[in-house]
Structure formats: C-alpha cells, structure tokens
N, C-alpha and C positions, 0 to 999 in steps of 0.2 A: 631699630632708630638710631641709639646711643651709637653704635659700632657705625653707622652709615653715615652718621654726624662729622666723625671723626676725621673717615674720609671726603667725606665733601663737602660741610660747613654747612651754616643754615641753609637745612631744605626746603623753613616755611614760607622765605621767599620763590624761593623759585612755584611752590604751590600755589602763593595767592595771587600768581601771577598767569599761574593756567599751566607754565607747564615743567610736566612732568617728566623730560625725556634723563638728565641727569637719576632721577630714584631709580626710571625705568632700566637703563643702563645698569646701573647699580645691580640694583636685582637681578638682570637677568647675566649678570657676571658671576655675582655671587651664589646665587641662589635656583635659579630658572635650567639654567643647563646639566646640576644634577639633581633636580632633584626624582628625578624616574631612576638612579642611578645609587644613590643615599636614600639611606633608614633616616627621620626625620630630626632623631638625638645628634647623629651626627651630622646631618647638613647641622644642623642649627650650630652645633660644635665649631665645626671650620666654621662657617662663615661671621659668628657672632663671637666664639670663645666658652668658655666654660659656662653658663646659665647662672646668673644674678640676680637673686631673689625683690634687690635691692629696686632695682631698674621695674620692676613690673609695683612694687608697691608704691611707689613713684607715682606712676601710673597711672595705678587707683586713687591714690590719698590726694592729686590735682584732678583727674575728673572729677569726683562725686566729690570734693572739697566747691568745684563750680556748679555742680549740679543742685546741689542744697545747702549752697554759704553756708559752708563750713572754717 
C-alpha cells in the first residue's frame, strides 16, 4: 500500500467513491502480469523493494488499536 501510494497518491479517496480503477491498473502493471513468472518473494521485491517489517507492524498497531480501543 505504501509503495502504491507513493506512485498514485491517496488511494483511499478513490476507494471511498467506489473507484478502484487506479488501484487495479497499478496491480495489473506491478503484480498480476508477473504473477505466474516470478516466485512470490521476487515479485514482492520487484514491486515494493526490500521487505520492511515497519509497514506491517504499523498496520497491525493501527488495526488492533482501532479494534480494541488501545
């Protein structure tokens, strides 16, 4: 999501309007066309760069803070 937003800007406004076309185009260009040719780790790295656990832990903190009012 962070890499997608670097290229597209705020995608949540599009989602709120029900417009997924920019997201779908990004996924098609960066993920879907390569999915059967690359191993998952290589595909991820090519689309997003090296894995950074900070993005995942930030997501988990945000999600569970909202769920459990932390």
